[in-house]
BALOBA-1460 file (C-alpha; in Angstrom, 3 decimals):
// residues 375
<rec num="1" residu="m" x="111.907" y="142.916" z="-91.985"/>
<rec num="2" residu="t" x="114.533" y="144.155" z="-94.438"/>
<rec num="3" residu="t" x="115.813" y="147.647" z="-93.589"/>
<rec num="4" residu="g" x="118.464" y="150.138" z="-94.680"/>
<rec num="5" residu="p" x="120.337" y="149.767" z="-97.938"/>
<rec num="6" residu="a" x="119.134" y="146.173" z="-98.455"/>
<rec num="7" residu="r" x="115.580" y="147.412" z="-99.096"/>
<rec num="8" residu="m" x="114.743" y="147.066" z="-102.788"/>
<rec num="9" residu="r" x="112.005" y="148.171" z="-105.162"/>
<rec num="10" residu="i" x="111.197" y="145.229" z="-107.421"/>
<rec num="11" residu="a" x="108.911" y="145.404" z="-110.448"/>
<rec num="12" residu="f" x="107.574" y="142.110" z="-111.767"/>
<rec num="13" residu="v" x="106.316" y="142.043" z="-115.357"/>
<rec num="14" residu="i" x="104.201" y="139.150" z="-116.693"/>
<rec num="15" residu="t" x="101.748" y="138.984" z="-119.562"/>
<rec num="16" residu="r" x="98.626" y="136.933" z="-118.907"/>
<rec num="17" residu="s" x="96.081" y="137.562" z="-116.176"/>
<rec num="18" residu="d" x="93.309" y="135.435" z="-117.686"/>
<rec num="19" residu="i" x="94.822" y="132.186" z="-116.400"/>
<rec num="20" residu="i" x="96.630" y="131.144" z="-113.244"/>
<rec num="21" residu="g" x="99.467" y="128.859" z="-114.262"/>
<rec num="22" residu="g" x="102.932" y="128.008" z="-113.040"/>
<rec num="23" residu="a" x="104.525" y="131.306" z="-114.076"/>
<rec num="24" residu="s" x="101.809" y="133.423" z="-112.465"/>
<rec num="25" residu="l" x="101.895" y="131.367" z="-109.263"/>
<rec num="26" residu="h" x="105.663" y="131.782" z="-109.164"/>
<rec num="27" residu="v" x="105.332" y="135.564" z="-109.485"/>
<rec num="28" residu="r" x="102.549" y="135.788" z="-106.895"/>
<rec num="29" residu="h" x="104.439" y="133.756" z="-104.296"/>
<rec num="30" residu="l" x="107.756" y="135.481" z="-104.942"/>
<rec num="31" residu="a" x="106.281" y="138.971" z="-104.932"/>
<rec num="32" residu="g" x="104.335" y="138.286" z="-101.742"/>
<rec num="33" residu="a" x="107.365" y="136.853" z="-99.949"/>
<rec num="34" residu="l" x="109.589" y="139.780" z="-100.936"/>
<rec num="35" residu="q" x="106.962" y="142.289" z="-99.834"/>
<rec num="36" residu="s" x="106.607" y="140.504" z="-96.487"/>
<rec num="37" residu="r" x="110.364" y="140.947" z="-96.023"/>
<rec num="38" residu="g" x="110.069" y="144.689" z="-96.367"/>
<rec num="39" residu="h" x="110.824" y="145.226" z="-100.048"/>
<rec num="40" residu="e" x="108.516" y="147.372" z="-102.204"/>
<rec num="41" residu="v" x="106.871" y="145.386" z="-104.974"/>
<rec num="42" residu="l" x="104.901" y="146.217" z="-108.115"/>
<rec num="43" residu="v" x="103.366" y="143.661" z="-110.482"/>
<rec num="44" residu="v" x="102.567" y="144.774" z="-114.051"/>
<rec num="45" residu="v" x="100.287" y="142.335" z="-115.875"/>
<rec num="46" residu="g" x="98.218" y="142.184" z="-119.041"/>
<rec num="47" residu="g" x="94.505" y="142.891" z="-118.654"/>
<rec num="48" residu="r" x="92.235" y="142.159" z="-115.715"/>
<rec num="49" residu="g" x="91.544" y="138.528" z="-114.922"/>
<rec num="50" residu="p" x="91.595" y="136.076" z="-112.013"/>
<rec num="51" residu="f" x="95.338" y="136.532" z="-111.555"/>
<rec num="52" residu="v" x="94.846" y="140.240" z="-110.825"/>
<rec num="53" residu="d" x="92.181" y="139.319" z="-108.271"/>
<rec num="54" residu="e" x="94.634" y="136.986" z="-106.513"/>
<rec num="55" residu="l" x="97.376" y="139.611" z="-106.484"/>
<rec num="56" residu="e" x="95.060" y="142.220" z="-105.018"/>
<rec num="57" residu="a" x="93.783" y="139.720" z="-102.441"/>
<rec num="58" residu="a" x="97.412" y="139.288" z="-101.384"/>
<rec num="59" residu="n" x="97.655" y="143.100" z="-100.925"/>
<rec num="60" residu="l" x="100.148" y="143.435" z="-103.761"/>
<rec num="61" residu="r" x="100.328" y="146.594" z="-105.846"/>
<rec num="62" residu="v" x="99.134" y="145.802" z="-109.382"/>
<rec num="63" residu="v" x="99.013" y="147.687" z="-112.665"/>
<rec num="64" residu="a" x="96.919" y="146.047" z="-115.417"/>
<rec num="65" residu="l" x="97.754" y="147.085" z="-118.998"/>
<rec num="66" residu="p" x="94.788" y="146.210" z="-121.264"/>
<rec num="67" residu="r" x="96.764" y="145.816" z="-124.513"/>
<rec num="68" residu="f" x="99.518" y="143.687" z="-122.940"/>
<rec num="69" residu="q" x="98.997" y="140.197" z="-124.368"/>
<rec num="70" residu="r" x="100.920" y="137.101" z="-125.343"/>
<rec num="71" residu="s" x="100.402" y="137.265" z="-129.113"/>
<rec num="72" residu="i" x="102.478" y="139.555" z="-131.345"/>
<rec num="73" residu="r" x="100.466" y="142.650" z="-132.328"/>
<rec num="74" residu="p" x="102.875" y="145.432" z="-133.307"/>
<rec num="75" residu="r" x="100.544" y="148.404" z="-132.777"/>
<rec num="76" residu="d" x="99.365" y="147.188" z="-129.373"/>
<rec num="77" residu="d" x="102.902" y="146.161" z="-128.446"/>
<rec num="78" residu="v" x="104.230" y="149.680" z="-129.094"/>
<rec num="79" residu="r" x="101.463" y="151.191" z="-126.973"/>
<rec num="80" residu="t" x="102.083" y="148.622" z="-124.264"/>
<rec num="81" residu="y" x="105.786" y="149.415" z="-124.240"/>
<rec num="82" residu="v" x="105.081" y="153.130" z="-123.788"/>
<rec num="83" residu="a" x="102.627" y="152.425" z="-120.947"/>
<rec num="84" residu="l" x="104.957" y="149.896" z="-119.323"/>
<rec num="85" residu="r" x="107.915" y="152.278" z="-119.426"/>
<rec num="86" residu="r" x="105.764" y="155.024" z="-117.914"/>
<rec num="87" residu="e" x="104.647" y="152.782" z="-115.031"/>
<rec num="88" residu="l" x="108.169" y="151.544" z="-114.363"/>
<rec num="89" residu="a" x="109.576" y="155.076" z="-114.416"/>
<rec num="90" residu="a" x="106.956" y="156.161" z="-111.877"/>
<rec num="91" residu="f" x="107.778" y="153.207" z="-109.618"/>
<rec num="92" residu="n" x="111.563" y="153.728" z="-109.963"/>
<rec num="93" residu="p" x="112.539" y="150.055" z="-109.448"/>
<rec num="94" residu="s" x="115.876" y="148.705" z="-108.269"/>
<rec num="95" residu="v" x="115.336" y="145.614" z="-110.454"/>
<rec num="96" residu="v" x="112.841" y="144.645" z="-113.158"/>
<rec num="97" residu="s" x="111.972" y="140.943" z="-113.012"/>
<rec num="98" residu="t" x="110.307" y="139.766" z="-116.245"/>
<rec num="99" residu="h" x="108.461" y="136.478" z="-116.746"/>
<rec num="100" residu="t" x="107.428" y="134.753" z="-120.006"/>
<rec num="101" residu="s" x="108.515" y="135.785" z="-123.477"/>
<rec num="102" residu="k" x="106.485" y="138.927" z="-124.332"/>
<rec num="103" residu="a" x="107.021" y="140.366" z="-120.854"/>
<rec num="104" residu="g" x="110.703" y="139.512" z="-121.154"/>
<rec num="105" residu="a" x="110.995" y="141.411" z="-124.419"/>
<rec num="106" residu="l" x="109.102" y="144.590" z="-123.510"/>
<rec num="107" residu="g" x="110.247" y="144.566" z="-119.896"/>
<rec num="108" residu="r" x="113.929" y="144.347" z="-120.784"/>
<rec num="109" residu="l" x="113.550" y="147.078" z="-123.393"/>
<rec num="110" residu="a" x="111.935" y="149.367" z="-120.835"/>
<rec num="111" residu="a" x="114.497" y="148.514" z="-118.150"/>
<rec num="112" residu="r" x="117.371" y="149.304" z="-120.524"/>
<rec num="113" residu="s" x="115.848" y="152.665" z="-121.430"/>
<rec num="114" residu="l" x="115.596" y="153.501" z="-117.721"/>
<rec num="115" residu="g" x="119.077" y="152.249" z="-116.851"/>
<rec num="116" residu="v" x="117.718" y="149.565" z="-114.497"/>
<rec num="117" residu="p" x="118.983" y="145.953" z="-114.227"/>
<rec num="118" residu="a" x="116.598" y="143.248" z="-115.404"/>
<rec num="119" residu="t" x="116.102" y="139.505" z="-115.239"/>
<rec num="120" residu="y" x="114.224" y="137.299" z="-117.683"/>
<rec num="121" residu="s" x="112.576" y="133.974" z="-116.772"/>
<rec num="122" residu="p" x="111.030" y="132.251" z="-119.810"/>
<rec num="123" residu="h" x="109.076" y="129.578" z="-117.853"/>
<rec num="124" residu="g" x="109.278" y="127.403" z="-120.957"/>
<rec num="125" residu="w" x="110.675" y="128.739" z="-124.232"/>
<rec num="126" residu="t" x="107.924" y="129.899" z="-126.584"/>
<rec num="127" residu="f" x="109.698" y="128.527" z="-129.653"/>
<rec num="128" residu="a" x="109.714" y="125.028" z="-128.136"/>
<rec num="129" residu="e" x="105.897" y="125.059" z="-128.006"/>
<rec num="130" residu="q" x="105.456" y="125.721" z="-131.738"/>
<rec num="131" residu="k" x="104.393" y="122.880" z="-134.043"/>
<rec num="132" residu="s" x="105.594" y="124.410" z="-137.295"/>
<rec num="133" residu="r" x="109.330" y="124.487" z="-138.028"/>
<rec num="134" residu="g" x="109.017" y="127.998" z="-139.446"/>
<rec num="135" residu="r" x="107.308" y="129.343" z="-136.331"/>
<rec num="136" residu="r" x="109.887" y="127.641" z="-134.101"/>
<rec num="137" residu="a" x="112.697" y="129.275" z="-136.064"/>
<rec num="138" residu="g" x="110.969" y="132.661" z="-135.992"/>
<rec num="139" residu="y" x="110.356" y="132.665" z="-132.259"/>
<rec num="140" residu="a" x="113.888" y="131.409" z="-131.554"/>
<rec num="141" residu="a" x="115.278" y="134.264" z="-133.669"/>
<rec num="142" residu="l" x="113.230" y="136.760" z="-131.652"/>
<rec num="143" residu="e" x="114.510" y="135.270" z="-128.381"/>
<rec num="144" residu="r" x="118.104" y="135.552" z="-129.655"/>
<rec num="145" residu="w" x="117.588" y="139.196" z="-130.628"/>
<rec num="146" residu="f" x="116.065" y="140.213" z="-127.305"/>
<rec num="147" residu="a" x="118.760" y="138.283" z="-125.438"/>
<rec num="148" residu="h" x="121.211" y="140.959" z="-126.592"/>
<rec num="149" residu="l" x="119.509" y="143.348" z="-124.183"/>
<rec num="150" residu="p" x="121.167" y="143.703" z="-120.770"/>
<rec num="151" residu="g" x="119.668" y="141.247" z="-118.322"/>
<rec num="152" residu="t" x="120.289" y="138.001" z="-116.504"/>
<rec num="153" residu="i" x="118.488" y="134.937" z="-117.863"/>
<rec num="154" residu="v" x="116.975" y="132.984" z="-114.970"/>
<rec num="155" residu="t" x="115.812" y="129.481" z="-115.865"/>
<rec num="156" residu="v" x="113.748" y="127.296" z="-113.540"/>
<rec num="157" residu="s" x="115.491" y="124.067" z="-114.533"/>
<rec num="158" residu="h" x="118.789" y="122.927" z="-116.001"/>
<rec num="159" residu="d" x="116.843" y="121.450" z="-118.903"/>
<rec num="160" residu="e" x="115.320" y="124.851" z="-119.703"/>
<rec num="161" residu="d" x="118.797" y="126.374" z="-119.648"/>
<rec num="162" residu="a" x="120.112" y="123.639" z="-121.956"/>
<rec num="163" residu="v" x="117.270" y="124.189" z="-124.449"/>
<rec num="164" residu="g" x="118.112" y="127.894" z="-124.565"/>
<rec num="165" residu="r" x="121.817" y="127.208" z="-125.035"/>
<rec num="166" residu="r" x="121.137" y="124.778" z="-127.899"/>
<rec num="167" residu="a" x="119.076" y="127.483" z="-129.584"/>
<rec num="168" residu="r" x="122.014" y="129.920" z="-129.121"/>
<rec num="169" residu="i" x="119.972" y="132.220" z="-126.898"/>
<rec num="170" residu="g" x="121.921" y="134.475" z="-124.588"/>
<rec num="171" residu="g" x="125.458" y="133.698" z="-125.703"/>
<rec num="172" residu="r" x="127.679" y="135.087" z="-122.968"/>
<rec num="173" residu="r" x="124.788" y="136.865" z="-121.274"/>
<rec num="174" residu="p" x="124.748" y="136.156" z="-117.492"/>
<rec num="175" residu="r" x="122.476" y="133.235" z="-116.651"/>
<rec num="176" residu="v" x="121.539" y="131.206" z="-113.615"/>
<rec num="177" residu="t" x="119.231" y="128.285" z="-112.844"/>
<rec num="178" residu="i" x="117.044" y="128.645" z="-109.757"/>
<rec num="179" residu="h" x="114.599" y="125.800" z="-109.255"/>
<rec num="180" residu="n" x="111.071" y="126.663" z="-108.208"/>
<rec num="181" residu="g" x="110.225" y="126.223" z="-104.549"/>
<rec num="182" residu="v" x="106.966" y="125.974" z="-102.609"/>
<rec num="183" residu="t" x="106.071" y="126.812" z="-99.026"/>
<rec num="184" residu="d" x="105.649" y="123.840" z="-96.688"/>
<rec num="185" residu="v" x="102.312" y="122.716" z="-95.227"/>
<rec num="186" residu="g" x="101.397" y="121.266" z="-91.867"/>
<rec num="187" residu="e" x="101.040" y="117.585" z="-91.016"/>
<rec num="188" residu="g" x="97.304" y="117.760" z="-91.643"/>
<rec num="189" residu="l" x="97.946" y="118.484" z="-95.331"/>
<rec num="190" residu="r" x="100.171" y="115.481" z="-95.950"/>
<rec num="191" residu="a" x="98.724" y="112.506" z="-97.748"/>
<rec num="192" residu="q" x="98.381" y="108.947" z="-96.549"/>
<rec num="193" residu="a" x="99.450" y="107.241" z="-99.754"/>
<rec num="194" residu="d" x="98.711" y="103.712" z="-98.490"/>
<rec num="195" residu="r" x="94.987" y="104.270" z="-98.099"/>
<rec num="196" residu="e" x="92.609" y="102.114" z="-100.124"/>
<rec num="197" residu="p" x="91.005" y="102.449" z="-102.577"/>
<rec num="198" residu="p" x="93.524" y="104.849" z="-104.148"/>
<rec num="199" residu="l" x="92.550" y="108.282" z="-105.386"/>
<rec num="200" residu="i" x="94.595" y="109.704" z="-108.279"/>
<rec num="201" residu="i" x="94.779" y="113.460" z="-108.687"/>
<rec num="202" residu="s" x="96.049" y="115.614" z="-111.543"/>
<rec num="203" residu="v" x="96.315" y="119.407" z="-111.458"/>
<rec num="204" residu="a" x="96.673" y="121.108" z="-114.850"/>
<rec num="205" residu="r" x="94.814" y="123.411" z="-117.215"/>
<rec num="206" residu="f" x="92.852" y="121.742" z="-119.982"/>
<rec num="207" residu="e" x="94.964" y="123.335" z="-122.682"/>
<rec num="208" residu="a" x="98.050" y="122.406" z="-124.728"/>
<rec num="209" residu="p" x="100.619" y="121.218" z="-123.871"/>
<rec num="210" residu="k" x="98.817" y="119.501" z="-120.996"/>
<rec num="211" residu="d" x="97.579" y="116.076" z="-122.035"/>
<rec num="212" residu="q" x="94.849" y="114.693" z="-119.812"/>
<rec num="213" residu="r" x="93.739" y="112.533" z="-122.760"/>
<rec num="214" residu="t" x="96.693" y="110.173" z="-122.359"/>
<rec num="215" residu="l" x="95.951" y="109.794" z="-118.658"/>
<rec num="216" residu="l" x="92.298" y="108.995" z="-119.391"/>
<rec num="217" residu="f" x="93.193" y="106.484" z="-122.128"/>
<rec num="218" residu="a" x="95.597" y="104.758" z="-119.723"/>
<rec num="219" residu="l" x="92.985" y="104.508" z="-116.986"/>
<rec num="220" residu="g" x="90.502" y="103.199" z="-119.528"/>
<rec num="221" residu="r" x="92.742" y="100.119" z="-119.713"/>
<rec num="222" residu="l" x="92.533" y="99.658" z="-115.934"/>
<rec num="223" residu="r" x="88.785" y="99.597" z="-115.347"/>
<rec num="224" residu="d" x="89.105" y="96.261" z="-113.528"/>
<rec num="225" residu="l" x="91.016" y="98.035" z="-110.720"/>
<rec num="226" residu="d" x="89.424" y="100.027" z="-107.917"/>
<rec num="227" residu="f" x="90.388" y="103.707" z="-108.195"/>
<rec num="228" residu="r" x="89.030" y="107.226" z="-108.602"/>
<rec num="229" residu="l" x="90.492" y="110.176" z="-110.493"/>
<rec num="230" residu="q" x="90.156" y="113.883" z="-109.742"/>
<rec num="231" residu="l" x="91.091" y="116.346" z="-112.475"/>
<rec num="232" residu="v" x="91.668" y="119.882" z="-111.212"/>
<rec num="233" residu="g" x="91.722" y="122.759" z="-113.681"/>
<rec num="234" residu="d" x="89.716" y="124.411" z="-116.414"/>
<rec num="235" residu="g" x="90.380" y="125.479" z="-119.986"/>
<rec num="236" residu="p" x="89.190" y="125.094" z="-123.566"/>
<rec num="237" residu="e" x="89.794" y="121.343" z="-123.775"/>
<rec num="238" residu="l" x="87.680" y="120.515" z="-120.711"/>
<rec num="239" residu="p" x="84.485" y="119.606" z="-122.673"/>
<rec num="240" residu="a" x="86.434" y="117.181" z="-124.889"/>
<rec num="241" residu="a" x="87.965" y="115.555" z="-121.809"/>
<rec num="242" residu="r" x="84.544" y="115.077" z="-120.252"/>
<rec num="243" residu="k" x="83.312" y="113.405" z="-123.433"/>
<rec num="244" residu="l" x="86.358" y="111.151" z="-123.583"/>
<rec num="245" residu="a" x="85.836" y="110.028" z="-119.989"/>
<rec num="246" residu="s" x="82.266" y="109.094" z="-120.887"/>
<rec num="247" residu="d" x="83.346" y="107.314" z="-124.082"/>
<rec num="248" residu="l" x="85.827" y="105.255" z="-122.028"/>
<rec num="249" residu="s" x="83.105" y="104.385" z="-119.468"/>
<rec num="250" residu="l" x="85.003" y="106.271" z="-116.774"/>
<rec num="251" residu="q" x="82.285" y="108.815" z="-116.001"/>
<rec num="252" residu="d" x="81.620" y="107.193" z="-112.600"/>
<rec num="253" residu="r" x="85.342" y="107.170" z="-111.717"/>
<rec num="254" residu="v" x="86.375" y="110.686" z="-112.790"/>
<rec num="255" residu="e" x="85.565" y="114.005" z="-111.113"/>
<rec num="256" residu="f" x="86.181" y="117.255" z="-112.994"/>
<rec num="257" residu="l" x="86.707" y="119.815" z="-110.237"/>
<rec num="258" residu="g" x="87.503" y="122.941" z="-112.274"/>
<rec num="259" residu="h" x="89.817" y="125.648" z="-110.983"/>
<rec num="260" residu="r" x="90.246" y="125.326" z="-107.219"/>
<rec num="261" residu="h" x="91.810" y="127.377" z="-104.440"/>
<rec num="262" residu="d" x="92.090" y="124.380" z="-102.080"/>
<rec num="263" residu="v" x="94.600" y="122.304" z="-104.055"/>
<rec num="264" residu="a" x="96.675" y="121.548" z="-100.941"/>
<rec num="265" residu="d" x="93.603" y="120.023" z="-99.271"/>
<rec num="266" residu="l" x="92.790" y="117.971" z="-102.358"/>
<rec num="267" residu="l" x="96.359" y="116.655" z="-102.595"/>
<rec num="268" residu="a" x="96.246" y="115.625" z="-98.943"/>
<rec num="269" residu="r" x="93.254" y="113.364" z="-99.632"/>
<rec num="270" residu="a" x="94.844" y="111.638" z="-102.645"/>
<rec num="271" residu="q" x="97.184" y="108.645" z="-102.927"/>
<rec num="272" residu="v" x="98.831" y="109.208" z="-106.338"/>
<rec num="273" residu="f" x="99.670" y="112.366" z="-108.292"/>
<rec num="274" residu="a" x="99.767" y="112.214" z="-112.116"/>
<rec num="275" residu="l" x="100.884" y="114.781" z="-114.704"/>
<rec num="276" residu="s" x="100.812" y="113.608" z="-118.323"/>
<rec num="277" residu="s" x="101.927" y="116.839" z="-120.058"/>
<rec num="278" residu="r" x="103.636" y="116.747" z="-123.444"/>
<rec num="279" residu="s" x="106.052" y="119.482" z="-122.357"/>
<rec num="280" residu="e" x="106.890" y="121.252" z="-119.123"/>
<rec num="281" residu="s" x="109.578" y="123.483" z="-117.700"/>
<rec num="282" residu="f" x="109.629" y="122.758" z="-113.961"/>
<rec num="283" residu="p" x="106.017" y="122.410" z="-112.769"/>
<rec num="284" residu="m" x="105.165" y="123.625" z="-109.287"/>
<rec num="285" residu="t" x="102.330" y="121.102" z="-109.061"/>
<rec num="286" residu="v" x="104.882" y="118.279" z="-108.954"/>
<rec num="287" residu="l" x="106.644" y="119.998" z="-106.041"/>
<rec num="288" residu="e" x="103.318" y="120.474" z="-104.258"/>
<rec num="289" residu="a" x="102.597" y="116.766" z="-104.672"/>
<rec num="290" residu="m" x="106.014" y="115.834" z="-103.279"/>
<rec num="291" residu="r" x="105.445" y="118.246" z="-100.402"/>
<rec num="292" residu="a" x="102.172" y="116.423" z="-99.682"/>
<rec num="293" residu="r" x="104.020" y="113.074" z="-99.509"/>
<rec num="294" residu="l" x="102.473" y="111.759" z="-102.726"/>
<rec num="295" residu="p" x="104.195" y="109.464" z="-105.217"/>
<rec num="296" residu="v" x="104.379" y="111.167" z="-108.614"/>
<rec num="297" residu="i" x="103.779" y="109.646" z="-112.030"/>
<rec num="298" residu="a" x="104.800" y="112.213" z="-114.631"/>
<rec num="299" residu="s" x="105.917" y="112.633" z="-118.209"/>
<rec num="300" residu="d" x="109.678" y="112.532" z="-118.599"/>
<rec num="301" residu="v" x="109.906" y="115.988" z="-120.148"/>
<rec num="302" residu="g" x="111.618" y="119.277" z="-119.363"/>
<rec num="303" residu="g" x="113.012" y="119.555" z="-115.870"/>
<rec num="304" residu="i" x="110.633" y="117.063" z="-114.248"/>
<rec num="305" residu="s" x="113.446" y="114.525" z="-113.825"/>
<rec num="306" residu="e" x="115.313" y="117.136" z="-111.775"/>
<rec num="307" residu="a" x="112.522" y="116.834" z="-109.206"/>
<rec num="308" residu="v" x="111.194" y="113.277" z="-109.593"/>
<rec num="309" residu="v" x="113.709" y="110.451" z="-109.212"/>
<rec num="310" residu="d" x="112.418" y="107.548" z="-111.303"/>
<rec num="311" residu="g" x="111.809" y="104.476" z="-109.160"/>
<rec num="312" residu="h" x="112.541" y="106.356" z="-105.920"/>
<rec num="313" residu="t" x="110.053" y="109.228" z="-105.570"/>
<rec num="314" residu="g" x="107.815" y="108.267" z="-108.470"/>
<rec num="315" residu="i" x="107.727" y="106.969" z="-112.026"/>
<rec num="316" residu="l" x="108.684" y="108.854" z="-115.196"/>
<rec num="317" residu="v" x="106.841" y="107.885" z="-118.378"/>
<rec num="318" residu="q" x="107.246" y="108.681" z="-122.072"/>
<rec num="319" residu="i" x="104.774" y="111.214" z="-123.445"/>
<rec num="320" residu="r" x="101.629" y="110.060" z="-125.279"/>
<rec num="321" residu="a" x="102.394" y="106.416" z="-124.377"/>
<rec num="322" residu="a" x="99.054" y="105.276" z="-122.945"/>
<rec num="323" residu="d" x="100.219" y="101.666" z="-122.486"/>
<rec num="324" residu="a" x="103.295" y="102.761" z="-120.530"/>
<rec num="325" residu="w" x="101.132" y="105.094" z="-118.478"/>
<rec num="326" residu="a" x="98.750" y="102.231" z="-117.752"/>
<rec num="327" residu="d" x="101.661" y="100.053" z="-116.552"/>
<rec num="328" residu="a" x="102.972" y="102.795" z="-114.258"/>
<rec num="329" residu="l" x="99.550" y="103.552" z="-112.834"/>
<rec num="330" residu="k" x="98.792" y="99.874" z="-112.266"/>
<rec num="331" residu="h" x="102.093" y="99.422" z="-110.417"/>
<rec num="332" residu="l" x="101.157" y="102.062" z="-107.859"/>
<rec num="333" residu="l" x="97.448" y="101.329" z="-107.715"/>
<rec num="334" residu="v" x="98.028" y="97.740" z="-106.622"/>
<rec num="335" residu="d" x="101.056" y="98.319" z="-104.343"/>
<rec num="336" residu="k" x="100.252" y="100.559" z="-101.395"/>
<rec num="337" residu="d" x="103.661" y="99.982" z="-99.787"/>
<rec num="338" residu="t" x="105.439" y="101.357" z="-102.860"/>
<rec num="339" residu="r" x="103.058" y="104.322" z="-102.906"/>
<rec num="340" residu="s" x="103.892" y="105.039" z="-99.283"/>
<rec num="341" residu="s" x="107.678" y="104.700" z="-99.627"/>
<rec num="342" residu="m" x="107.834" y="106.768" z="-102.829"/>
<rec num="343" residu="g" x="105.693" y="109.447" z="-101.240"/>
<rec num="344" residu="a" x="107.937" y="109.617" z="-98.172"/>
<rec num="345" residu="n" x="111.044" y="109.772" z="-100.361"/>
<rec num="346" residu="g" x="109.477" y="112.557" z="-102.402"/>
<rec num="347" residu="r" x="108.751" y="114.630" z="-99.308"/>
<rec num="348" residu="d" x="112.340" y="114.185" z="-98.103"/>
<rec num="349" residu="r" x="113.582" y="115.378" z="-101.485"/>
<rec num="350" residu="y" x="111.243" y="118.372" z="-101.413"/>
<rec num="351" residu="l" x="112.508" y="119.369" z="-97.957"/>
<rec num="352" residu="a" x="116.138" y="119.070" z="-99.054"/>
<rec num="353" residu="l" x="115.932" y="120.886" z="-102.394"/>
<rec num="354" residu="f" x="112.672" y="122.629" z="-103.183"/>
<rec num="355" residu="g" x="111.570" y="124.663" z="-100.179"/>
<rec num="356" residu="h" x="110.330" y="128.184" z="-100.849"/>
<rec num="357" residu="d" x="112.863" y="129.814" z="-98.511"/>
<rec num="358" residu="r" x="115.738" y="128.208" z="-100.418"/>
<rec num="359" residu="m" x="114.450" y="129.635" z="-103.707"/>
<rec num="360" residu="l" x="113.697" y="133.017" z="-102.134"/>
<rec num="361" residu="e" x="117.199" y="133.406" z="-100.735"/>
<rec num="362" residu="r" x="118.771" y="132.681" z="-104.118"/>
<rec num="363" residu="v" x="116.458" y="135.105" z="-105.936"/>
<rec num="364" residu="t" x="116.965" y="137.838" z="-103.331"/>
<rec num="365" residu="s" x="120.745" y="137.432" z="-103.508"/>
<rec num="366" residu="l" x="120.578" y="137.766" z="-107.298"/>
<rec num="367" residu="y" x="118.476" y="140.946" z="-107.138"/>
<rec num="368" residu="l" x="120.752" y="142.494" z="-104.500"/>
<rec num="369" residu="r" x="123.821" y="141.691" z="-106.573"/>
<rec num="370" residu="l" x="122.274" y="143.224" z="-109.693"/>
<rec num="371" residu="e" x="121.253" y="146.347" z="-107.782"/>
<rec num="372" residu="s" x="124.726" y="146.810" z="-106.318"/>
<rec num="373" residu="t" x="126.531" y="146.335" z="-109.636"/>
<rec num="374" residu="w" x="124.267" y="148.820" z="-111.461"/>
<rec num="375" residu="s" x="124.246" y="151.524" z="-108.793"/>
């Protein structure tokens, strides 16, 4: 337990509660770990959804603001700012930790008005997700403006930091990269990658920028091989994915499992992990797969190459390249020894670099430093 002057009051601010993605999982795990170490924690989130249920199940203090949402709505945003500032003032935090763009903007504004240090973790820059050049420029300009507010920018990968620097976000503002980390599991939740026939698993929402279509098209080229695929997650593009699997005559090979709370168990029963996203920051699902001793086939985007070493712990593939994905999948589907060695190498790399305690110590040190310099 943390006692004395090292005890902090940390307010986390994040927008969406309707989905449980990488950013929300990061906040839940970090908030829970800090609370277990004796710090006081508050999580402010937009609306009431499954994420709020998970926070409350973890005995975390939660405030849900109904008008707090990802899209820009000036009238609601002003009301949200007033409500957010009121909640933060009542909690009297040592540090305000903001996550994703809207939360980063309103949270840093509120923290400045209260004279409290803040951090901002984008978890993937919003402007990088935009298809239109005008929208990209507009969102980048907003990020640059809000970056003038006091606060340390905390990126989850060196690639995310580099994207922000190229967009001239933050300037000389303090910044640090702290890779995500995940808590270890016991031996019973580690995969046996050499088992036959191989089971492929992918964990991702059925929503842009995830791209289960490319994975399905690639496997449609490999119907002569013996394999099964489990797709974990839900989202608006799930019905289209089901139809595509049927159109590719994969309906007997593919299981759509929806949102699950037993992902660690599912990973332990698989032999290959695949993530075919078009963009990512530093996905926790890849770390969970490495933790489970699974070889990883993933898109070579964002910070994924900072976790997956191509040819050593898995295979990195160009986005939307179904033929290249088919080649990578075939390589591991037919070679159980390579699956096993890559999986073992991935677990070693997870243990060395991506444990939860390693991340927690770096985040805690940052918060303590910010508190001491502002007090």
